[in-house]
C-alpha positions as MATLAB code, in Angstrom:
seq = 'XXXXXXXXXXXXXXXXXXXXXXXXXXXXXXXXXXXXXXXXXXXXXXXXXXXXXXXXXXXXXXXXXXXXXXXXXXXXXXXXXXXXXXXXXXXXXXXXXXXXXXXXXXXXXXXXXXXXXXXXXXXXXXXXXXXXXXXXXXXXXXXXXXXXXXXXXXXXXXXXXXXXXXXXXXXXXXXXXXXXXXXXXXXXXXXXXXXXXXXXXXXXXXXXXXXXXXXXXXXXXXXXXXXXXXXXXXXXXXXXXXXXXXXXXXXXXXXXXXXXXXXXXXXXXXXXXXXXXXXXXXXXXXXXXXXXXXXXXXXXXXXXXXXXXXXXXXXXXXXXXXXXXXXXXXXXXXXXXXXXXXXXXXXXXXXXXXXXXXXXXXXXXXXXXXXXXXXXXXXXXXXXXXXXXXXXXXXXXXXXXXXXXXXXXXXXXXXXXXXXXXX';
ca = [
       8.618   -4.271   18.114;
      10.473   -6.657   19.698;
      10.989  -10.000   18.184;
      12.378  -13.204   18.767;
      15.573  -13.133   16.759;
      15.707  -15.868   13.977;
      18.623  -18.215   13.389;
      18.616  -16.958    9.955;
      20.570  -13.571    9.979;
      21.243  -12.372    6.371;
      18.792  -11.633    3.320;
      19.416  -10.533   -0.446;
      16.667   -8.395   -1.735;
      16.093   -7.888   -5.259;
      14.401   -5.245   -6.675;
      14.975   -2.874   -9.844;
      13.918    0.208   -7.480;
      15.157    1.175   -4.128;
      16.018    4.413   -2.359;
      16.049    7.594   -3.263;
      13.092    6.273   -5.268;
       9.914    6.527   -3.144;
       9.106    2.571   -3.070;
       8.275    0.958    0.352;
      10.587   -1.774   -0.175;
      13.350    0.799    1.225;
      11.199    1.025    4.858;
      10.638   -2.771    4.942;
      14.496   -3.141    4.350;
      15.408   -0.490    7.324;
      12.669   -2.478    9.357;
      14.500   -5.598    9.078;
      17.865   -3.971    9.933;
      15.909   -2.456   12.667;
      15.414   -6.112   13.644;
      18.508   -7.208   13.954;
      19.074   -8.573   10.127;
      21.850   -7.988    7.775;
      20.180   -6.826    4.380;
      21.912   -6.535    0.900;
      19.963   -5.090   -1.799;
      20.105   -5.579   -5.691;
      18.707   -2.977   -7.566;
      18.911   -0.062  -10.386;
      20.185    3.278  -10.921;
      17.641    5.554   -9.343;
      15.455    7.136  -12.431;
      11.638    6.598  -11.486;
       9.385    8.526  -12.226;
      10.898   11.419  -14.131;
      12.896    8.886  -16.324;
      16.232   10.569  -15.969;
      18.868    9.611  -13.288;
      18.699   11.345   -9.962;
      21.237   13.768   -9.069;
      24.781   12.267   -8.131;
      23.670    8.965   -9.820;
      24.923    7.468  -12.981;
      26.784    4.545  -14.799;
      29.831    5.302  -12.892;
      28.663    7.260   -9.789;
      27.260    5.668   -6.327;
      26.811    2.187   -7.600;
      27.719    0.994   -3.817;
      26.449    2.622   -1.139;
      24.969    1.886    2.424;
      21.829    3.641    3.485;
      20.649    3.103    7.053;
      22.055   -0.103    7.725;
      21.224   -1.467    3.996;
      23.828   -2.347    1.664;
      23.294   -1.324   -1.670;
      24.582   -2.809   -4.946;
      23.470   -0.895   -8.015;
      23.123   -2.957  -11.554;
      23.174   -0.714  -14.694;
      19.884    0.182  -16.435;
      18.497    2.341  -19.400;
      16.528    5.020  -17.870;
      12.574    5.084  -18.815;
      13.531    8.590  -20.256;
      10.688   10.218  -22.055;
       8.228    7.415  -20.568;
       7.201    6.515  -24.033;
       6.076    2.620  -24.137;
       9.337    1.979  -26.217;
      11.515    3.554  -23.393;
       9.748    1.612  -20.796;
       9.896   -1.694  -22.487;
      13.852   -1.035  -22.887;
      13.832   -0.024  -19.254;
      12.037   -3.246  -18.432;
      14.368   -5.515  -20.461;
      17.799   -3.644  -19.401;
      17.889   -4.040  -15.735;
      16.939   -7.677  -15.598;
      19.766   -8.350  -18.139;
      22.347   -6.552  -16.658;
      21.520   -7.784  -13.060;
      22.428  -11.238  -14.469;
      26.104  -10.141  -14.295;
      25.916   -9.969  -10.576;
      24.839  -13.223   -9.904;
      28.159  -14.889   -9.809;
      29.348  -12.177   -7.612;
      26.560  -12.105   -5.012;
      26.465  -16.398   -5.186;
      29.649  -15.987   -3.270;
      28.104  -14.216   -0.256;
      26.409  -16.302    2.456;
      22.782  -15.615    2.289;
      19.744  -17.216    4.201;
      17.085  -16.014    2.301;
      16.567  -14.250   -0.933;
      13.546  -11.976   -1.257;
      12.262  -10.043   -4.365;
      10.065   -7.435   -3.929;
       8.267   -7.930   -7.512;
       7.376   -4.865   -9.509;
       6.782   -4.875  -13.095;
       8.424   -6.472  -15.311;
       7.960  -10.200  -13.500;
      11.515  -11.251  -15.101;
      13.195   -9.017  -12.695;
      12.908  -11.631  -10.199;
      15.375  -14.275  -12.366;
      18.615  -13.160  -10.734;
      17.054  -13.680   -7.274;
      15.647  -17.492   -8.757;
      19.473  -18.058  -10.175;
      20.950  -17.166   -6.906;
      18.523  -19.112   -4.758;
      19.216  -22.287   -7.043;
      23.029  -21.737   -6.779;
      22.930  -21.517   -3.006;
      20.464  -23.957   -2.278;
      18.123  -21.220    0.037;
      14.671  -20.424    0.070;
      13.257  -17.773   -2.241;
      10.156  -15.318   -1.405;
       8.698  -13.251   -3.851;
       6.108  -10.336   -2.498;
       4.298   -9.526   -5.817;
       3.353   -5.907   -6.425;
       2.394   -6.236   -9.775;
       0.841   -9.479  -10.830;
       1.764  -10.583  -14.364;
       0.202  -11.238  -16.820;
      -2.588   -9.281  -15.995;
      -0.675   -6.180  -15.203;
       0.742   -6.162  -18.869;
      -2.480   -7.019  -20.298;
      -4.055   -4.198  -18.408;
      -1.638   -1.944  -20.404;
      -1.239   -3.615  -23.648;
      -4.311   -4.797  -25.667;
      -2.574   -8.195  -26.790;
      -5.310  -10.074  -28.868;
      -2.850  -13.095  -29.961;
      -3.653  -16.224  -28.000;
      -0.320  -17.488  -28.667;
       1.680  -14.325  -26.994;
      -1.180  -14.202  -24.333;
      -0.362  -17.730  -23.448;
       3.502  -17.255  -23.741;
       3.302  -14.569  -21.294;
       1.054  -16.192  -18.784;
       3.296  -19.284  -19.120;
       6.534  -17.109  -18.358;
       5.119  -15.172  -15.387;
       3.597  -18.198  -13.826;
       7.103  -19.614  -14.113;
       8.559  -17.170  -11.951;
       5.951  -17.651   -9.220;
       6.336  -21.218   -9.096;
      10.198  -21.126   -8.766;
       9.297  -19.582   -5.123;
       9.021  -21.233   -1.718;
       6.553  -18.637   -0.606;
       4.736  -15.881   -2.114;
       2.969  -13.087   -0.627;
       0.131  -11.220   -2.357;
       0.037   -7.195   -1.955;
      -3.696   -7.734   -1.855;
      -6.162  -10.533   -1.009;
      -7.342  -10.564   -4.345;
      -3.860  -11.479   -5.493;
      -3.074  -14.163   -2.851;
      -6.410  -16.036   -3.989;
      -5.340  -15.809   -7.766;
      -1.858  -17.028   -6.962;
      -3.531  -20.124   -5.684;
      -6.501  -20.465   -8.045;
      -4.412  -19.631  -11.361;
      -1.182  -20.094  -10.634;
      -1.625  -23.131   -8.835;
       0.617  -22.654   -5.678;
      -0.476  -24.397   -2.266;
      -2.191  -22.258   -0.109;
       0.118  -22.799    2.831;
       3.043  -21.436    0.442;
       1.085  -18.005    0.174;
       0.252  -14.964    2.403;
      -1.718  -11.630    2.295;
       0.370   -8.766    3.357;
      -0.868   -5.113    2.867;
       1.517   -1.976    1.663;
       1.861   -0.842    5.239;
       2.960    2.726    5.426;
       6.335    4.083    6.953;
       5.528    5.367   10.493;
       6.106    8.920    9.862;
       2.648    9.075    8.279;
       1.117    8.709   11.568;
       1.842   11.950   13.173;
       1.574   15.718   12.072;
       4.501   17.157   10.787;
       3.972   21.276   11.261;
       5.781   23.516    9.179;
       5.398   27.316    9.531;
       6.075   28.233    5.989;
       3.688   25.739    4.598;
       0.890   26.917    6.946;
       1.565   30.476    6.094;
       1.462   29.544    2.057;
      -1.900   27.794    2.270;
      -3.372   29.793    5.107;
      -7.204   30.941    4.634;
      -7.993   28.080    1.456;
      -9.580   24.936    1.536;
      -6.218   22.587    0.888;
      -6.826   19.253   -0.937;
      -3.744   17.061   -1.365;
      -2.583   14.656   -3.980;
       0.728   12.837   -3.354;
       2.002   10.445   -5.631;
       3.225    9.231   -9.507;
       1.426   11.496  -11.968;
      -0.009    8.929  -14.426;
      -2.958    8.229  -16.901;
      -4.097    5.596  -13.922;
      -4.765    8.423  -11.407;
      -7.474    9.811  -13.586;
      -6.692   13.457  -13.562;
      -8.959   13.461  -16.747;
     -12.024   12.640  -14.571;
     -10.151   15.330  -11.590;
     -10.158   18.442  -13.589;
     -13.828   18.303  -15.325;
     -14.848   17.686  -11.861;
     -12.855   20.681  -10.427;
     -14.388   22.906  -13.149;
     -17.751   22.145  -12.083;
     -17.045   22.993   -8.229;
     -15.442   26.191   -9.734;
     -18.703   26.833  -11.908;
     -20.878   26.215   -9.111;
     -19.226   29.224   -7.334;
     -16.686   27.690   -5.082;
     -13.420   29.660   -4.994;
     -11.467   29.194   -1.841;
      -9.839   26.103   -2.379;
      -6.276   24.736   -3.637;
      -5.350   21.451   -5.091;
      -1.628   20.656   -4.112;
      -0.099   18.383   -6.390;
       3.027   16.374   -5.189;
       5.198   14.124   -7.521;
       6.081   13.773  -11.020;
       5.024   11.330  -13.932;
       4.306   10.737  -17.516;
       1.202   12.826  -17.135;
       2.772   15.871  -15.538;
       3.384   17.907  -18.569;
      -0.121   16.874  -19.571;
      -1.722   17.857  -16.515;
       0.189   21.547  -16.423;
      -1.300   22.303  -19.660;
      -4.831   20.890  -19.195;
      -4.767   22.888  -16.146;
      -4.182   26.117  -18.101;
      -6.516   25.215  -20.700;
      -9.470   24.873  -18.594;
      -8.524   28.001  -16.880;
      -7.804   26.529  -13.461;
      -4.341   27.874  -12.817;
      -5.571   29.423   -9.568;
      -6.658   26.489   -8.131;
      -3.639   24.110   -8.605;
      -0.309   24.294   -7.097;
       2.465   21.869   -8.185;
       5.031   21.065   -5.727;
       7.422   18.564   -7.762;
       8.931   15.360   -6.181;
       8.916   15.723   -2.836;
      11.265   13.685   -0.179;
       8.810   10.888    1.055;
       9.580   11.675    4.599;
       8.615   15.281    3.977;
       5.185   14.621    2.628;
       3.576   14.574    6.242;
       4.030   18.453    6.114;
       1.462   18.774    3.261;
      -0.765   16.090    4.937;
      -0.649   18.213    8.176;
      -2.152   21.440    6.198;
      -4.766   19.340    4.068;
      -8.274   19.616    4.802;
      -8.914   16.719    2.486;
      -6.467   14.387    0.617;
      -7.769   12.997   -2.914;
      -7.315   10.022   -4.689;
      -8.611    8.326   -8.216;
      -7.975    5.387   -9.974;
      -9.209    4.213  -13.467;
     -11.625    1.473  -13.805;
      -9.884   -1.821  -14.995;
     -10.316   -5.293  -13.936;
      -6.710   -5.181  -12.458;
      -7.455   -2.615   -9.980;
     -10.467   -4.540   -8.939;
      -8.500   -5.847   -5.767;
      -5.743   -3.375   -5.937;
      -5.064   -0.516   -3.104;
      -3.013    2.364   -4.382;
       0.135    2.859   -1.624;
      -1.092    6.485   -1.326;
      -4.443    5.401    0.214;
      -2.733    3.345    3.068;
      -0.537    6.694    3.859;
      -4.000    8.657    3.671;
      -5.491    6.518    6.171;
      -2.575    6.684    8.705;
      -2.278   10.649    8.282;
      -5.821   11.075    9.985;
      -7.216   13.319    6.954;
     -10.615   12.792    4.945;
     -10.207   11.359    2.045;
     -12.183   12.305   -1.115;
     -12.337    9.340   -3.825;
     -13.263    8.102   -7.181;
     -12.419    4.432   -7.168;
     -13.600    1.076   -7.367;
     -13.110   -2.559   -5.859;
     -11.156   -2.890   -2.775;
     -10.166    0.656   -2.210;
     -13.865    2.085   -2.304;
     -14.552   -1.023    0.314;
     -11.721    0.425    2.696;
     -12.961    4.107    2.540;
     -16.756    3.065    2.839;
     -15.897    0.415    5.431;
     -13.669    2.755    7.678;
     -15.990    5.804    7.562;
     -12.610    7.566    6.248;
     -14.089    9.748    3.650;
     -16.535    9.985    0.745;
     -16.343    7.721   -2.299;
     -17.852    7.742   -5.781;
     -17.277    5.136   -8.560;
     -14.225    5.445  -10.860;
     -14.623    7.817  -13.615;
     -17.910    9.473  -12.118;
     -17.446   13.040  -12.889;
     -20.327   14.580  -11.534;
     -20.137   12.383   -8.313;
     -16.800   13.523   -8.068;
     -17.773   17.171   -8.100;
     -20.285   16.626   -5.529;
     -18.276   14.800   -3.307;
     -15.531   17.610   -3.019;
     -18.766   20.283   -2.435;
     -19.976   17.935    0.403;
     -16.353   17.919    1.968;
     -16.103   21.588    1.470;
     -19.574   22.194    3.294;
     -18.598   20.079    5.888;
     -17.610   21.725    9.468;
     -14.359   20.899   10.615;
     -15.567   18.687   13.322;
     -16.984   16.500   10.734;
     -14.092   16.124    8.871;
     -11.800   15.506   12.032;
     -13.987   12.516   12.810;
     -13.856   11.166    9.315;
      -9.806   11.442    9.511;
      -9.618    9.892   13.171;
     -11.870    6.810   11.742;
      -9.360    6.256    8.909;
      -6.382    6.317   11.328;
      -8.230    3.742   13.548;
      -8.668    1.645   10.656;
      -4.967    1.936    9.569;
      -3.913    1.029   13.313;
      -6.243   -2.024   13.346;
      -5.012   -3.333    9.866;
      -2.257   -1.638    8.231;
       0.189   -0.569   10.982;
       3.804   -1.067    9.847;
       5.613   -3.134   12.726;
       2.583   -5.444   12.932;
       2.794   -6.153    9.525;
       6.936   -6.504    9.270;
       6.333   -8.886   12.093;
       4.169  -11.004    9.755;
       6.845  -10.860    7.227;
       9.605  -11.594    9.126;
       7.629  -14.751   10.405;
       6.687  -15.772    7.048;
      10.260  -15.217    5.395;
      12.520  -16.634    8.205;
      10.656  -18.271   10.797;
       8.465  -20.485    8.623;
       5.246  -19.585   10.614;
       2.448  -18.404    8.265;
       0.268  -15.655   10.465;
      -2.929  -14.720    8.370;
      -4.156  -11.106    8.619;
      -6.900  -10.139   10.882;
      -8.942   -8.247    7.823;
      -9.976  -11.297    5.884;
     -10.623  -14.922    6.557;
      -8.139  -16.676    5.367;
];
């Protein structure tokens, strides 16, 4: 992708999570470097999702790095530990607090833009807001987790006072931005209708997957390991929202129906990993599940390549009505058929693209039927599904096209609507 170079050349990116944690902000930053921009990142010490600092990282190790041309500054944080609600709260509060001490240092640098990749909590944007105001430069926020809806979906806060307080605090952060990017079309629409931001200051930008997902990556050892079975791959964070409490009983029904030559290959870690391993054992499904642990993101295509199908499930909440899990974009790019138990926008994408079989979230019976239907299909039928998904990816979610839209919006003051929805 060759684009006209902007006169604005240097950007500060603020996000608690960055490489080697597997968030797509890393690919965005590397893409900006590819296009000739200088990129500094203020982030935390990697510990997501396992809750402990990655090997070779800590309070006194690798706090300054350069990775693929991106300069990284790591502010301290208290790790997520056992991923209990208390530890997650402490982690949420600690990084924004410690990052404020970096504001005077970073404010001495010359930046043309400040950009926030806004996961939870919303106040991780605070240091970026301060730097942008001190430097009198434009601030852009890419809204990944839309507060307060995100926090209300996790915590049952009934107090009107606290709900209003959290809402006002969240919207205050968004209103400080010169431009807002919604990860989902529904997010963009809510930024206009609920937060009260001028539509011309917003844009919808899907979470485009890295380019390496678009190609097969054959691996002789994996091919040999999983030869002769129907392989279903799950890749991502293992947490309650991923609905393994629905997947496991559906798999049990498949086994009870006489299906036996299949494997669920689970890639990833997370707060529900221990429960999942124990539940698989309790249900007598050990022969059908393989846990590969946390895999480097650029190695995931090896598993996609040996997959006969990929699976995604998500719990049914109002928050997820407009959301699309990152893995779904990767799955489409991989060209493999998808089995899903999911509602809302994700279900629309799967059905409209023809990339797989989708049932409603929480439908154990429907999911078990979908699994059996996929296993009974011919390889040619599954291949057609995968090709339709990959074609849909190239039409709407391809990385370089959407990176170009991001650059136009952030650096060139040019708002290019997406091709999937009417603006």
